[in-house]
FIPA-526299 format. One record per residue (C-alpha): x, y, z. Coordinates in Angstrom, 2 decimals, padded with zeros to 5 digits. Example, Ala and Ser with C-alpha at 12.3 -4.5 7.8 and 13.67 -1.06 7.14 Angstrom:
+---------+---------+---------+
:       x :       y :       z :
+---------+---------+---------+
:  012.30 : -004.50 :  007.80 :
:  013.67 : -001.06 :  007.14 :
+---------+---------+---------+
//
This chain:
+---------+---------+---------+
:       x :       y :       z :
+---------+---------+---------+
: -163.22 : -095.08 : -009.87 :
: -161.06 : -092.05 : -009.26 :
: -157.30 : -092.39 : -009.79 :
: -156.60 : -091.34 : -006.23 :
: -158.99 : -094.01 : -004.90 :
: -157.27 : -096.74 : -006.88 :
: -153.91 : -095.64 : -005.49 :
: -155.25 : -095.45 : -001.94 :
: -154.13 : -091.86 : -001.42 :
: -157.42 : -090.03 : -000.81 :
: -157.04 : -087.29 :  001.78 :
: -153.22 : -087.19 :  001.56 :
: -150.85 : -084.61 :  000.08 :
: -150.58 : -086.84 : -003.00 :
: -154.36 : -086.50 : -003.45 :
: -153.96 : -082.71 : -003.35 :
: -151.20 : -082.97 : -005.93 :
: -153.38 : -085.01 : -008.30 :
: -156.23 : -082.54 : -007.87 :
: -153.91 : -079.58 : -008.51 :
: -152.48 : -081.26 : -011.62 :
: -155.98 : -081.95 : -012.98 :
: -156.98 : -078.33 : -012.37 :
: -153.86 : -077.03 : -014.13 :
: -154.33 : -079.31 : -017.11 :
: -158.00 : -078.49 : -017.46 :
: -157.15 : -074.78 : -017.30 :
: -154.90 : -075.08 : -020.36 :
: -157.37 : -076.67 : -022.69 :
: -159.84 : -078.79 : -020.81 :
: -157.92 : -082.02 : -021.44 :
: -156.07 : -084.14 : -018.97 :
: -153.78 : -086.13 : -021.23 :
: -152.17 : -086.26 : -024.62 :
: -154.18 : -088.11 : -027.25 :
: -151.40 : -090.21 : -028.79 :
: -148.83 : -090.62 : -026.00 :
: -147.24 : -093.85 : -027.28 :
: -146.86 : -092.44 : -030.78 :
: -145.27 : -089.29 : -029.34 :
: -142.94 : -091.36 : -027.19 :
: -141.91 : -093.42 : -030.21 :
: -141.32 : -090.29 : -032.25 :
: -139.27 : -088.76 : -029.46 :
: -137.20 : -091.96 : -029.12 :
: -136.50 : -092.19 : -032.85 :
: -135.62 : -088.49 : -032.92 :
: -133.21 : -088.98 : -030.01 :
: -131.59 : -091.87 : -031.88 :
: -131.31 : -089.61 : -034.91 :
: -129.49 : -087.01 : -032.82 :
: -127.17 : -089.63 : -031.33 :
: -126.38 : -091.12 : -034.73 :
: -125.78 : -087.66 : -036.19 :
: -123.40 : -086.83 : -033.36 :
: -121.46 : -090.06 : -033.86 :
: -121.24 : -089.53 : -037.60 :
: -119.94 : -086.00 : -037.04 :
: -117.38 : -087.30 : -034.53 :
: -116.18 : -089.85 : -037.09 :
: -115.63 : -087.11 : -039.66 :
: -118.90 : -087.46 : -041.55 :
: -121.36 : -084.73 : -042.42 :
: -125.02 : -083.92 : -041.87 :
: -127.05 : -085.11 : -044.87 :
: -130.04 : -082.83 : -044.27 :
: -129.15 : -079.50 : -045.93 :
: -131.28 : -077.40 : -043.55 :
: -129.81 : -079.10 : -040.47 :
: -126.35 : -078.74 : -042.03 :
: -126.88 : -074.98 : -042.39 :
: -128.04 : -074.76 : -038.76 :
: -124.97 : -076.82 : -037.76 :
: -122.68 : -074.46 : -039.66 :
: -124.15 : -071.32 : -038.12 :
: -125.06 : -072.46 : -034.59 :
: -122.97 : -075.55 : -033.91 :
: -124.04 : -078.98 : -032.70 :
: -126.12 : -077.68 : -029.79 :
: -128.04 : -075.40 : -032.15 :
: -128.71 : -078.31 : -034.49 :
: -130.00 : -080.48 : -031.62 :
: -132.27 : -077.63 : -030.51 :
: -133.46 : -077.23 : -034.11 :
: -134.29 : -080.93 : -034.44 :
: -136.17 : -081.10 : -031.16 :
: -138.03 : -077.90 : -032.00 :
: -139.29 : -079.74 : -035.06 :
: -140.31 : -082.68 : -032.84 :
: -142.24 : -080.37 : -030.51 :
: -143.88 : -078.65 : -033.48 :
: -145.04 : -081.96 : -034.99 :
: -146.46 : -083.10 : -031.65 :
: -148.32 : -079.82 : -031.12 :
: -149.72 : -079.97 : -034.66 :
: -150.86 : -083.57 : -034.12 :
: -152.56 : -082.60 : -030.87 :
: -154.49 : -079.97 : -032.81 :
: -155.36 : -082.31 : -035.67 :
: -156.45 : -085.19 : -033.42 :
: -159.39 : -083.17 : -032.09 :
: -161.06 : -083.12 : -035.49 :
: -159.37 : -085.85 : -037.54 :
: -158.01 : -088.63 : -035.28 :
: -157.07 : -090.92 : -038.17 :
: -155.21 : -088.11 : -039.92 :
: -153.26 : -087.33 : -036.75 :
: -152.26 : -090.98 : -036.40 :
: -151.17 : -090.98 : -040.03 :
: -149.08 : -087.86 : -039.50 :
: -147.38 : -089.47 : -036.48 :
: -146.72 : -092.71 : -038.36 :
: -145.25 : -090.69 : -041.23 :
: -143.11 : -088.64 : -038.82 :
: -141.79 : -091.78 : -037.10 :
: -141.09 : -093.46 : -040.44 :
: -139.31 : -090.49 : -042.02 :
: -137.21 : -089.96 : -038.91 :
: -136.32 : -093.65 : -038.67 :
: -134.99 : -093.83 : -042.26 :
: -131.80 : -091.84 : -041.53 :
: -131.38 : -093.75 : -038.26 :
: -131.47 : -097.09 : -040.09 :
: -129.07 : -095.77 : -042.74 :
: -126.71 : -094.53 : -040.03 :
: -126.80 : -097.90 : -038.26 :
: -125.96 : -099.64 : -041.54 :
: -123.15 : -097.15 : -042.06 :
: -121.85 : -097.81 : -038.53 :
: -121.93 : -101.55 : -039.20 :
: -119.84 : -101.23 : -042.36 :
: -117.50 : -098.74 : -040.71 :
: -116.98 : -101.06 : -037.73 :
: -116.43 : -104.18 : -039.83 :
: -113.96 : -102.36 : -042.07 :
: -112.15 : -100.96 : -039.06 :
: -112.03 : -104.37 : -037.38 :
: -110.80 : -106.08 : -040.53 :
: -108.13 : -103.42 : -040.93 :
: -107.17 : -103.94 : -037.30 :
: -106.61 : -107.69 : -037.75 :
: -104.52 : -107.46 : -040.91 :
+---------+---------+---------+
//
């Protein structure tokens, strides 16, 4: 069953929009969807959390632990560092989309590794925030 039939929109402007979108997507590679959308979404979410945690750490007077990101931060500021990190995210997703055509298991492994390695600093930052908050709260009460 066609997507437009299941939505009950055949013969409407929405139907034309779906058809146009399919034509555009097929023109740029013959595929209509990403192969690992949930993995990409997870990677994007963890990367966003990494950016948020990094921003909070910098606001609290901390420093960027990644030496390459720290150099980008020094030369281009916080916005440049965020752009740098999300350029890496886009690069990993594009590479996985290329790998998945020939080696689907390898692409999944790459995404799992990317999510794991990006989540490690996020977990460490959350632990750091916990200890910072408890120390601050205990200092507040004394």
